[in-house]
Biopython code that builds the backbone (N, CA, C, O; Angstrom):
import numpy as np
from Bio.PDB.StructureBuilder import StructureBuilder

atoms = [
    (1, "MET", "N", (43.280, 20.596, -6.486)),
    (1, "MET", "CA", (43.443, 19.994, -5.186)),
    (1, "MET", "C", (43.082, 20.969, -4.069)),
    (1, "MET", "O", (42.557, 20.565, -3.032)),
    (2, "LEU", "N", (43.360, 22.227, -4.279)),
    (2, "LEU", "CA", (43.128, 23.202, -3.235)),
    (2, "LEU", "C", (41.638, 23.358, -2.929)),
    (2, "LEU", "O", (41.253, 23.527, -1.772)),
    (3, "PHE", "N", (40.796, 23.301, -3.976)),
    (3, "PHE", "CA", (39.363, 23.532, -3.787)),
    (3, "PHE", "C", (38.571, 22.233, -3.657)),
    (3, "PHE", "O", (37.342, 22.266, -3.600)),
    (4, "GLU", "N", (39.239, 21.119, -3.609)),
    (4, "GLU", "CA", (38.551, 19.843, -3.444)),
    (4, "GLU", "C", (38.082, 19.709, -2.003)),
    (4, "GLU", "O", (38.879, 19.736, -1.066)),
    (5, "GLN", "N", (36.789, 19.566, -1.852)),
    (5, "GLN", "CA", (36.219, 19.388, -0.524)),
    (5, "GLN", "C", (35.240, 18.221, -0.573)),
    (5, "GLN", "O", (34.610, 17.954, -1.596)),
    (6, "MET", "N", (35.133, 17.559, 0.523)),
    (6, "MET", "CA", (34.163, 16.474, 0.608)),
    (6, "MET", "C", (32.792, 17.072, 0.876)),
    (6, "MET", "O", (32.663, 18.072, 1.582)),
    (7, "SER", "N", (31.780, 16.453, 0.308)),
    (7, "SER", "CA", (30.426, 16.935, 0.578)),
    (7, "SER", "C", (30.041, 16.523, 2.000)),
    (7, "SER", "O", (30.483, 15.483, 2.488)),
    (8, "PRO", "N", (29.230, 17.328, 2.653)),
    (8, "PRO", "CA", (28.858, 17.014, 4.040)),
    (8, "PRO", "C", (27.992, 15.759, 4.106)),
    (8, "PRO", "O", (27.233, 15.470, 3.180)),
    (9, "ASP", "N", (28.108, 15.037, 5.176)),
    (9, "ASP", "CA", (27.330, 13.815, 5.391)),
    (9, "ASP", "C", (25.962, 14.202, 5.953)),
    (9, "ASP", "O", (25.854, 14.623, 7.104)),
    (10, "THR", "N", (24.933, 14.058, 5.142)),
    (10, "THR", "CA", (23.585, 14.455, 5.556)),
    (10, "THR", "C", (22.635, 13.268, 5.677)),
    (10, "THR", "O", (21.417, 13.448, 5.684)),
    (11, "VAL", "N", (23.174, 12.072, 5.771)),
    (11, "VAL", "CA", (22.335, 10.875, 5.853)),
    (11, "VAL", "C", (21.464, 10.912, 7.109)),
    (11, "VAL", "O", (20.300, 10.514, 7.063)),
    (12, "LYS", "N", (22.008, 11.380, 8.215)),
    (12, "LYS", "CA", (21.231, 11.440, 9.458)),
    (12, "LYS", "C", (20.029, 12.368, 9.314)),
    (12, "LYS", "O", (18.949, 12.080, 9.829)),
    (13, "TYR", "N", (20.221, 13.479, 8.614)),
    (13, "TYR", "CA", (19.104, 14.405, 8.402)),
    (13, "TYR", "C", (18.047, 13.790, 7.495)),
    (13, "TYR", "O", (16.850, 13.992, 7.700)),
    (14, "MET", "N", (18.494, 13.036, 6.488)),
    (14, "MET", "CA", (17.546, 12.384, 5.593)),
    (14, "MET", "C", (16.719, 11.351, 6.354)),
    (14, "MET", "O", (15.502, 11.290, 6.184)),
    (15, "ILE", "N", (17.361, 10.548, 7.182)),
    (15, "ILE", "CA", (16.652, 9.542, 7.962)),
    (15, "ILE", "C", (15.692, 10.215, 8.935)),
    (15, "ILE", "O", (14.557, 9.766, 9.098)),
    (16, "ALA", "N", (16.136, 11.279, 9.576)),
    (16, "ALA", "CA", (15.264, 12.010, 10.501)),
    (16, "ALA", "C", (14.048, 12.569, 9.761)),
    (16, "ALA", "O", (12.935, 12.540, 10.284)),
    (17, "GLY", "N", (14.255, 13.066, 8.570)),
    (17, "GLY", "CA", (13.142, 13.582, 7.766)),
    (17, "GLY", "C", (12.136, 12.496, 7.434)),
    (17, "GLY", "O", (10.928, 12.709, 7.538)),
    (18, "TYR", "N", (12.633, 11.329, 7.033)),
    (18, "TYR", "CA", (11.738, 10.219, 6.732)),
    (18, "TYR", "C", (10.978, 9.772, 7.977)),
    (18, "TYR", "O", (9.790, 9.459, 7.896)),
    (19, "VAL", "N", (11.640, 9.739, 9.111)),
    (19, "VAL", "CA", (10.966, 9.348, 10.356)),
    (19, "VAL", "C", (9.847, 10.329, 10.669)),
    (19, "VAL", "O", (8.746, 9.919, 11.037)),
    (20, "VAL", "N", (10.119, 11.610, 10.526)),
    (20, "VAL", "CA", (9.093, 12.628, 10.803)),
    (20, "VAL", "C", (7.926, 12.485, 9.838)),
    (20, "VAL", "O", (6.769, 12.510, 10.258)),
    (21, "ILE", "N", (8.214, 12.336, 8.557)),
    (21, "ILE", "CA", (7.153, 12.240, 7.550)),
    (21, "ILE", "C", (6.288, 11.009, 7.786)),
    (21, "ILE", "O", (5.060, 11.103, 7.765)),
    (22, "PHE", "N", (6.919, 9.846, 8.012)),
    (22, "PHE", "CA", (6.136, 8.638, 8.225)),
    (22, "PHE", "C", (5.379, 8.675, 9.547)),
    (22, "PHE", "O", (4.297, 8.097, 9.645)),
    (23, "SER", "N", (5.910, 9.328, 10.546)),
    (23, "SER", "CA", (5.192, 9.476, 11.811)),
    (23, "SER", "C", (3.943, 10.325, 11.631)),
    (23, "SER", "O", (2.876, 9.991, 12.146)),
    (24, "VAL", "N", (4.081, 11.414, 10.904)),
    (24, "VAL", "CA", (2.920, 12.281, 10.650)),
    (24, "VAL", "C", (1.872, 11.526, 9.843)),
    (24, "VAL", "O", (0.679, 11.630, 10.128)),
    (25, "MET", "N", (2.302, 10.768, 8.841)),
    (25, "MET", "CA", (1.344, 9.996, 8.042)),
    (25, "MET", "C", (0.648, 8.931, 8.888)),
    (25, "MET", "O", (-0.552, 8.708, 8.732)),
    (26, "ALA", "N", (1.386, 8.274, 9.778)),
    (26, "ALA", "CA", (0.784, 7.257, 10.633)),
    (26, "ALA", "C", (-0.240, 7.881, 11.576)),
    (26, "ALA", "O", (-1.317, 7.321, 11.783)),
    (27, "ILE", "N", (0.087, 9.025, 12.142)),
    (27, "ILE", "CA", (-0.864, 9.705, 13.029)),
    (27, "ILE", "C", (-2.111, 10.127, 12.259)),
    (27, "ILE", "O", (-3.224, 10.013, 12.773)),
    (28, "TYR", "N", (-1.936, 10.610, 11.037)),
    (28, "TYR", "CA", (-3.072, 11.020, 10.215)),
    (28, "TYR", "C", (-3.962, 9.819, 9.886)),
    (28, "TYR", "O", (-5.187, 9.914, 9.968)),
    (29, "LEU", "N", (-3.349, 8.686, 9.514)),
    (29, "LEU", "CA", (-4.134, 7.495, 9.203)),
    (29, "LEU", "C", (-4.862, 6.981, 10.434)),
    (29, "LEU", "O", (-6.007, 6.540, 10.335)),
    (30, "LEU", "N", (-4.221, 7.031, 11.586)),
    (30, "LEU", "CA", (-4.882, 6.633, 12.826)),
    (30, "LEU", "C", (-6.070, 7.548, 13.119)),
    (30, "LEU", "O", (-7.127, 7.087, 13.550)),
    (31, "SER", "N", (-5.888, 8.841, 12.884)),
    (31, "SER", "CA", (-6.970, 9.795, 13.092)),
    (31, "SER", "C", (-8.142, 9.496, 12.154)),
    (31, "SER", "O", (-9.299, 9.537, 12.574)),
    (32, "LEU", "N", (-7.847, 9.197, 10.890)),
    (32, "LEU", "CA", (-8.911, 8.861, 9.944)),
    (32, "LEU", "C", (-9.646, 7.596, 10.363)),
    (32, "LEU", "O", (-10.871, 7.530, 10.271)),
    (33, "PHE", "N", (-8.906, 6.594, 10.822)),
    (33, "PHE", "CA", (-9.537, 5.357, 11.270)),
    (33, "PHE", "C", (-10.451, 5.602, 12.467)),
    (33, "PHE", "O", (-11.571, 5.091, 12.507)),
    (34, "LEU", "N", (-9.985, 6.378, 13.436)),
    (34, "LEU", "CA", (-10.805, 6.649, 14.611)),
    (34, "LEU", "C", (-12.056, 7.442, 14.249)),
    (34, "LEU", "O", (-13.132, 7.187, 14.791)),
    (35, "ARG", "N", (-11.920, 8.393, 13.344)),
    (35, "ARG", "CA", (-13.092, 9.154, 12.907)),
    (35, "ARG", "C", (-14.093, 8.254, 12.206)),
    (35, "ARG", "O", (-15.298, 8.374, 12.427)),
    (36, "TRP", "N", (-13.598, 7.344, 11.353)),
    (36, "TRP", "CA", (-14.467, 6.434, 10.626)),
    (36, "TRP", "C", (-15.202, 5.510, 11.588)),
    (36, "TRP", "O", (-16.394, 5.252, 11.423)),
    (37, "ARG", "N", (-14.478, 5.007, 12.602)),
    (37, "ARG", "CA", (-15.088, 4.121, 13.595)),
    (37, "ARG", "C", (-16.169, 4.854, 14.380)),
    (37, "ARG", "O", (-17.237, 4.294, 14.629)),
    (38, "ASN", "N", (-15.908, 6.095, 14.770)),
    (38, "ASN", "CA", (-16.910, 6.881, 15.497)),
    (38, "ASN", "C", (-18.114, 7.194, 14.614)),
    (38, "ASN", "O", (-19.250, 7.213, 15.088)),
    (39, "LEU", "N", (-17.866, 7.437, 13.338)),
    (39, "LEU", "CA", (-18.963, 7.696, 12.409)),
    (39, "LEU", "C", (-19.840, 6.462, 12.259)),
    (39, "LEU", "O", (-21.065, 6.577, 12.213)),
    (40, "GLN", "N", (-19.238, 5.299, 12.182)),
    (40, "GLN", "CA", (-20.009, 4.060, 12.090)),
    (40, "GLN", "C", (-20.851, 3.850, 13.345)),
    (40, "GLN", "O", (-22.005, 3.430, 13.258)),
    (41, "ARG", "N", (-20.279, 4.140, 14.502)),
    (41, "ARG", "CA", (-21.022, 4.001, 15.755)),
    (41, "ARG", "C", (-22.197, 4.983, 15.795)),
    (41, "ARG", "O", (-23.295, 4.621, 16.219)),
    (42, "ASP", "N", (-21.971, 6.210, 15.360)),
    (42, "ASP", "CA", (-23.052, 7.195, 15.332)),
    (42, "ASP", "C", (-24.145, 6.772, 14.354)),
    (42, "ASP", "O", (-25.330, 6.968, 14.624)),
    (43, "LEU", "N", (-23.756, 6.201, 13.235)),
    (43, "LEU", "CA", (-24.730, 5.739, 12.250)),
    (43, "LEU", "C", (-25.599, 4.622, 12.826)),
    (43, "LEU", "O", (-26.815, 4.616, 12.638)),
    (44, "ARG", "N", (-24.965, 3.674, 13.531)),
    (44, "ARG", "CA", (-25.743, 2.596, 14.167)),
    (44, "ARG", "C", (-26.710, 3.161, 15.202)),
    (44, "ARG", "O", (-27.851, 2.708, 15.303)),
    (45, "THR", "N", (-26.258, 4.145, 15.966)),
    (45, "THR", "CA", (-27.123, 4.764, 16.971)),
    (45, "THR", "C", (-28.318, 5.445, 16.321)),
    (45, "THR", "O", (-29.446, 5.319, 16.796)),
    (46, "LEU", "N", (-28.070, 6.163, 15.237)),
    (46, "LEU", "CA", (-29.174, 6.828, 14.541)),
    (46, "LEU", "C", (-30.141, 5.821, 13.930)),
    (46, "LEU", "O", (-31.352, 6.043, 13.933)),
    (47, "GLU", "N", (-29.614, 4.714, 13.405)),
    (47, "GLU", "CA", (-30.504, 3.695, 12.839)),
    (47, "GLU", "C", (-31.341, 3.051, 13.932)),
    (47, "GLU", "O", (-32.517, 2.766, 13.707)),
    (48, "GLU", "N", (-30.775, 2.815, 15.103)),
    (48, "GLU", "CA", (-31.537, 2.262, 16.212)),
    (48, "GLU", "C", (-32.619, 3.223, 16.670)),
    (48, "GLU", "O", (-33.729, 2.803, 16.995)),
    (49, "MET", "N", (-32.303, 4.515, 16.698)),
    (49, "MET", "CA", (-33.302, 5.513, 17.072)),
    (49, "MET", "C", (-34.412, 5.568, 16.045)),
    (49, "MET", "O", (-35.575, 5.756, 16.403)),
    (50, "GLN", "N", (-34.081, 5.411, 14.790)),
    (50, "GLN", "CA", (-35.080, 5.435, 13.729)),
    (50, "GLN", "C", (-36.000, 4.223, 13.827)),
    (50, "GLN", "O", (-37.200, 4.340, 13.579)),
    (51, "GLU", "N", (-35.463, 3.073, 14.180)),
    (51, "GLU", "CA", (-36.263, 1.843, 14.307)),
    (51, "GLU", "C", (-37.237, 1.935, 15.475)),
    (51, "GLU", "O", (-38.330, 1.371, 15.413)),
    (52, "LYS", "N", (-36.858, 2.632, 16.529)),
    (52, "LYS", "CA", (-37.719, 2.741, 17.711)),
    (52, "LYS", "C", (-38.936, 3.609, 17.463)),
    (52, "LYS", "O", (-39.934, 3.485, 18.173)),
    (53, "LYS", "N", (-38.878, 4.475, 16.484)),
    (53, "LYS", "CA", (-40.014, 5.379, 16.210)),
    (53, "LYS", "C", (-41.140, 4.660, 15.535)),
    (53, "LYS", "O", (-42.168, 5.267, 15.235)),
]
sb = StructureBuilder()
sb.init_structure("model")
sb.init_model(0)
sb.init_chain("A")
sb.init_seg("    ")
for serial, (resi, resn, name, xyz) in enumerate(atoms, 1):
    if name == "N":
        sb.init_residue(resn, " ", resi, " ")
    sb.init_atom(name, np.array(xyz, "f"), 0.0, 1.0, " ", f" {name:<3s}", serial, name[0])
structure = sb.get_structure()
């Protein structure tokens, strides 16, 4: 009984960790999408330049 202690409540830290991880993943996916969209636009521009020659 003397050494019985309750474990600390760390649920808030776990939720905060998940929020941080999913936020970073969402930002990374958004970055990949924007890069892909810009690459597609650059590809169309290069194809148009090639057709004009």
